[in-house]
C-alpha positions in Angstrom: 0.1 0.0 0.0 2.6 2.6 1.2 6.0 2.4 -0.4 9.6 3.4 0.5 11.7 4.4 -2.6 15.2 3.1 -2.2 17.9 5.7 -2.5 21.7 5.3 -1.9 21.2 3.4 1.5 18.6 1.4 3.1 16.9 2.1 6.5 18.3 -1.2 7.8 21.9 0.4 7.7 20.9 2.6 10.6 21.4 0.8 14.0 19.6 3.2 16.1 16.9 1.3 18.0 13.9 3.6 17.7 10.9 1.4 18.7 8.7 4.3 19.4 10.0 7.9 19.5 7.4 10.6 19.9 7.7 14.3 19.5 5.1 17.1 20.0 5.2 20.8 18.9 2.7 23.6 18.4 2.6 27.0 16.7 -0.1 29.7 16.3 -2.9 31.4 18.1 -6.4 30.5 19.2 -7.8 31.6 15.7 -5.4 29.5 13.8 -2.9 26.8 15.0 -0.9 23.8 14.2 0.2 20.9 16.4 2.7 18.4 15.0 3.3 14.9 16.5 5.9 12.5 14.9 6.3 8.9 15.8 9.7 7.4 14.7 9.5 3.5 13.8 11.7 0.9 12.3 10.8 -1.2 9.3 10.0 -4.8 9.9 10.8 -6.6 6.6 7.9 -8.1 4.9 5.4 -7.2 7.6 3.1 -4.2 8.4 3.8 -2.1 11.5 1.4 0.7 12.2 2.4 3.8 14.2 -1.3 4.7 14.7 -4.8 3.3 14.1 -7.1 6.2 12.9 -10.8 6.3 12.6 -12.0 8.3 9.6 -15.4 9.4 10.8 -15.4 13.1 10.7 -17.4 15.7 8.6 -15.2 14.8 5.5 -12.1 12.6 5.0 -10.0 11.2 2.2 -7.6 8.2 2.1 -4.9 8.8 -0.6 -3.1 6.2 -2.7 -1.5 5.5 -6.1 -1.3 8.3 -8.5 -3.8 11.0 -7.6 -6.3 8.3 -6.4 -8.4 8.5 -3.1 -11.2 6.9 -1.1 -13.6 9.6 0.0 -16.4 10.0 2.4 -19.5 9.4 0.4 -21.8 12.4 -0.3 -19.3 15.0 1.1 -16.7 17.3 -0.8 -15.4 19.7 1.8 -11.8 18.6 1.1 -10.4 19.6 -2.1 -8.2 17.8 -4.6 -4.6 17.3 -3.4 -2.2 18.8 -5.9 1.5 18.3 -6.5 3.7 21.4 -6.1 6.8 21.2 -8.2 8.3 17.8 -8.9 7.2 14.3 -7.4 9.1 11.3 -8.7 6.8 8.3 -8.2 8.8 5.2 -8.8 7.9 1.4 -8.2 10.6 -1.3 -8.9 12.1 -4.3 -7.2 13.7 -2.0 -4.7 10.4 -0.6 -3.4 9.8 -1.5 0.2 6.6 -1.3 2.3 6.7 1.6 4.8 3.2 1.7 6.2 2.6 4.5 8.6 -1.0 4.1 9.9 -3.9 1.9 9.5 -7.1 3.7 8.6 -10.7 2.5 9.4 -14.0 3.9 7.9 -17.5 2.6 7.7 -17.6 -0.7 5.8 -14.0 -0.7 5.1 -10.4 0.1 5.9 -7.0 0.7 4.6 -5.9 -2.9 4.3 -8.2 -3.2 1.3 -5.5 -1.2 -0.5 -2.4 -3.0 0.6 -1.5 -3.9 -3.0 -1.4 -0.1 -4.0 1.3 2.2 -3.7 0.9 5.3 -1.5 0.5 8.8 -2.9 4.2 9.2 -2.4 7.6 9.6 -3.9 10.9 11.6 -4.1 10.0 15.4 -3.8 12.7 17.4 -5.5 13.9 20.8 -4.0 11.0 22.4 -2.1 8.3 20.6 -3.8 5.2 19.2 -2.2 1.5 18.9 -2.0 -1.4 21.4 -1.4 -5.2 21.3 -0.9 -8.1 23.5 0.4 -10.7 22.8 2.9 -14.0 24.6 3.1 -16.5 23.6 6.1 -19.2 25.9 4.4 -20.4 27.0 7.8 -19.3 29.0 10.7 -17.7 27.4 13.6 -14.4 25.9 15.0 -12.8 23.0 13.0 -9.7 20.9 12.7 -7.9 19.2 9.9 -5.8 16.2 10.6 -3.1 15.7 8.0 -1.3 12.2 8.1 1.9 11.8 6.3 5.2 9.8 6.5 8.7 10.5 5.4 12.1 8.8 5.3 15.1 10.9 6.6 13.6 14.1 5.1 12.1 17.3 6.7 9.2 19.3 5.6 7.1 22.4 6.4 3.4 22.6 6.9 1.7 25.9 6.3 -2.0 26.8 6.8 -3.6 30.1 5.6 -7.2 31.6 6.2 -8.2 35.0 5.4 -4.7 36.1 4.6 -3.3 34.9 7.9 -0.8 32.1 7.6 1.2 30.0 10.0 4.0 27.4 9.4 5.3 24.4 11.5 8.5 22.4 10.8 8.4 18.6 10.5 11.8 17.6 11.3 13.0 14.1 10.8 13.7 11.3 13.4 15.4 8.1 12.2 14.2 5.3 10.1 10.6 6.1 9.1 8.7 8.9 10.7 4.9 9.1 10.7 3.6 12.5 11.2 0.2 13.8 12.3 -0.4 17.6 11.7 -3.5 19.1 13.1 -4.7 22.5 12.0 -7.3 24.1 14.2 -9.1 27.1 12.7 -12.2 29.3 13.2 -14.6 29.8 10.3 -16.4 33.0 10.4 -18.3 32.6 7.2 -19.6 29.8 4.9 -17.1 31.2 2.3 -14.0 30.9 4.4 -11.5 28.5 3.0 -8.3 27.1 4.6 -5.3 26.6 2.3 -2.8 24.0 3.5 0.5 23.2 1.9 3.2 20.5 2.6 6.6 21.2 1.3 9.9 19.4 1.5 12.6 21.5 3.1 16.2 20.5 3.5 17.7 20.7 6.9 21.1 19.7 8.4 20.4 16.0 9.2 18.3 15.0 6.2 19.7 12.1 4.2 19.9 14.1 0.7 20.1 17.7 0.1 18.4 17.7 -3.3 15.4 15.5 -2.7 13.6 13.4 -0.2 11.1 10.6 0.1 7.5 11.8 1.4 4.0 10.4 1.4 0.6 11.9 2.1 -1.6 9.3 3.5 -5.0 10.8 4.7 -6.9 13.9 5.5 -9.8 14.4 8.0 -11.9 17.4 8.8 -13.6 17.4 12.2 -15.8 19.8 14.1 -14.3 21.0 17.3 -16.7 21.3 20.2 
């Protein structure tokens, strides 16, 4: 389902034992904020190891796989299409390895139905990445959960609403890193749209300076009580 694209070295060459390393950070204000939690985990060859189990049961949700393919919540269209910004190299060959981040559940199905599919993933070149919009279409307080994973490569997540923007850094751990970014915002009009972008950003301890492996797994919109 999810794939790790082999580069010049393999995760098995790193001998740091990170069974479950978790880190939490937060930026923003009451009107617009982002919290980020990463869980570092080692690959178990030939087996699925999940960092989290996630219920997709919010106002809207999307599970992404393959090349611009997705499983959506029926009869809901509050989460826009995920677009690639820049250059994403999607490769599948004999060196491709499973690198599952999370297992997702929804009514009448779950992500294991897509175990034979590749992730919406690849090598992002330079500061390439993904972007999408969310429009709750009503007033209130909402959250967007963005689930991604990467291999030794950092990224920035930016959220904007009504010309106000904030950015949080997603730095690497070792081996695979499963990341949950939660954007909390206030919608003051049915016309309000939140613009969210995810872009690779090279930092000191990344494996490669020119490109890095990233995957976007799922997006969920919830109403905050």
